C-alpha positions in Angstrom: 0.8 11.6 14.8 -2.7 12.2 15.4 -3.5 15.0 12.9 -1.8 12.9 10.4 -3.9 9.8 11.1 -7.1 11.9 10.8 -5.8 13.4 7.2 -5.1 10.1 5.7 -8.4 8.2 7.2 -10.2 11.0 5.2 -8.7 9.8 2.0 -8.5 6.1 2.9 -10.3 4.8 5.7 -8.9 2.4 8.1 -5.1 3.5 7.1 -5.1 6.3 9.4 -5.7 3.7 12.5 -2.8 1.9 11.8 -1.0 5.3 12.4 -2.2 5.5 16.1 -1.5 1.5 17.0 -5.0 0.4 16.1 -4.1 -2.4 13.6 -7.3 -4.6 14.2 -9.8 -1.7 13.8 -7.8 -0.5 10.5 -7.6 -3.9 8.8 -11.4 -4.1 9.7 -12.1 -0.6 8.3 -9.9 -1.2 5.3 -11.7 -4.4 4.3 -15.0 -3.4 5.0 -14.5 -0.3 2.9 -13.2 -2.3 0.1 -16.4 -4.6 0.3 -18.3 -1.4 0.2 -16.5 -0.2 -2.9 -17.2 -3.1 -4.6 -20.9 -3.4 -3.9 -21.1 0.2 -5.4 -19.1 -1.0 -8.6 -22.0 -3.8 -9.1 -24.9 -1.0 -9.4 -27.4 -3.2 -7.6 -25.6 -3.3 -4.6 -25.1 0.3 -4.3 -28.0 0.3 -1.9 -25.8 -1.3 0.5 -22.5 -0.2 -0.7 -22.7 3.8 -0.2 -24.2 3.5 3.4 -21.6 1.1 4.3 -18.5 3.5 2.8 -20.0 6.3 4.6 -20.1 4.5 8.0 -16.7 3.2 7.6 -15.4 6.6 6.8 -17.0 8.4 9.8 -15.9 5.0 11.8 -12.1 5.7 10.7 -12.3 9.4 11.4 -13.6 8.9 15.1 -11.2 5.9 15.5 -8.2 8.6 14.6 -9.7 11.4 16.4 -10.3 9.7 19.7 -7.1 7.9 20.1 -4.3 8.9 22.5 -1.4 11.0 20.9 1.4 8.2 21.4 3.7 7.4 18.7 4.6 4.2 17.1 7.4 2.6 18.6 9.7 1.0 16.0 12.7 -1.3 17.2 15.3 -1.9 14.7 17.3 -5.1 15.4 20.7 -5.2 13.4 22.4 -8.7 13.4 26.1 -8.7 12.0 26.6 -11.2 9.4 29.3 -13.7 10.4 32.7 -13.1 9.2 33.9 -15.6 6.7 37.5 -15.1 7.5 36.6 -16.2 11.2 35.0 -19.6 10.3 37.3 -22.5 10.8 37.4 -25.0 7.9 37.7 -28.7 8.4 39.6 -30.7 6.0 37.7 -33.7 4.4 38.4 -37.2 5.7 40.0 -39.6 3.7 
């Protein structure tokens, strides 16, 4: 799972952090990377945006590489729908 997180973080910083269970860092990395891209697209903000994107990219790779190799645990809860044939219908009062 760690290898997948590193590969995903290589292309989209922050997304691989979700795979290793570091949701808070993943959200921060993703938001900062998007802000850096917006700065780059404005032209003038490229002086700030490019170093920000590179820094977040490195931070994402380090986060994924230094994480413990624990899998994500997903719990699926199945709740049966009520059986309409078992419902009791009371007659309306007159």
